[in-house]
N, C-alpha and C positions, 0 to 999 in steps of 0.2 A: 442518131448522132452519137459518136463515141466520146467518152469523157477525155478531156485534155490531161495528159500526164504532167506532173510538175516539171520534169526535165524538158518536155516540149514547150511549156510556157516560158521557161527560162531562156531556152534557145531562141524562141520567138522574140522575147524582149531584147536579147542581144542584137538580133538582126534589125530591130527597129531603132536601136540606140536609145532606148527609153531612158530619159534623164534620171529618174529615181533609181532604176536598176543599175545604170552606169555608175552612179554615186556609190551604190552599195558595193559594186565590184571594185571600183577604184579605192574604196576605203578598206579593202581586205587587209588583214594582218597577214604577213608572209607565213607565219607558223600556224595560224588557225583561221583558214579561209571561211568567210561567210558566203552563203549563196551556192555552195556546192556540197556534195555529200562525201567528199574525201576527208580522211583524217589528215593531220599535219604531215605524217610520214608519206602517205600516198601523194598528197599535194606537192610536197617537195620533190619527189621522184618525177612527177609529171613536169614540174617547172624546170628541173634540171635537164630532162630530155628536150624540152622546148628550147632552152638556151643553147644546148649543144647543137641542135638542128639549125638554129638561127645563126650559128657562128658567133656567139656572144664573146665579148672580151674577157680578159682575165679577172677584172674586178667584179663584173656581173656573175660570172661563173663561180668565183671565189665566195661571193656573198651567199649564193644558193647552196654551195657545198657546206658552208658553216650552218645554214638553216637546216639542211638535211641531217647533218651530224647531230644537231640539237634536237631534232625530231626523232632520233633513234637510228638513223642510217649508219651503216658500217662502210668501211672501205670496199668490202665485197659488194654491197648493194650499189654503190656508186659506180664501180667497175661494171657491174651487171647492166646498169642502165646504158652505159657507153657501148658495151659489146652488143646489146640488143639493137642499137641504132645502126650498126654497120650495114645490114641489108637494105635499110631505108635511105640512108644519106651517104653511104660510101665510107671507105677506109680513111681517106685523107682528113675530113673534118673530125672524125673520131680521134685520130692520132693527135691532131692539134689540140682538141679538148682534153685529151689524156695528159698531155704535158702541162697544160694550164691547171688541171685538177691536182696533179702532184704538188704543184706550188700551193694550191689552195688548201691542201690537207694540212699545211702548217709544218711546224718543226718537229712534230712527233715522228721520229724515224720508223717506229714500229708500225704506225698507221700507214705511212707512205709505202713501206715494204709490203704490207698486206695488199694494198692497192696494186702495186706493180706486179706482185705474184699472181693476183687474180687476172689482171689484164694479160699477163704473159701466158696464162693457161688458155686464154681465148685465141682467136684467130689473128691477133696482131702482135706476135711475139716480139718484134723489134720496134715497138712504137716509140720508144725513147730515142732511138738513133736517127729518126727522120729529121730533116732540117726544120 
């Protein structure tokens, strides 16, 4: 019999909806997750991708962008996450998330400009002009 790896055990507990494990997951801090092996930066990038793929609203996306920036993400990292999702979820949801993300980046024009420049260098040159 092969030993069970820790990640296999955790996934098994998720499928069972184990109450103690669920409490641990639900009690996670957004910036320093417990129960996973990702650092705060990596976890914020994963959560950002999940929110974009799920079509999250501006408030949810904005909160995660703030968390990502606090964890060390740059406008280029955030744009990279969005661009990498295009083959998986399509151009339209990424365009929608991009316009929400510009708002979430706040009033720092320099940060917004870096995000727009990075997105423009990718395959969605005119993402800001879509309805």
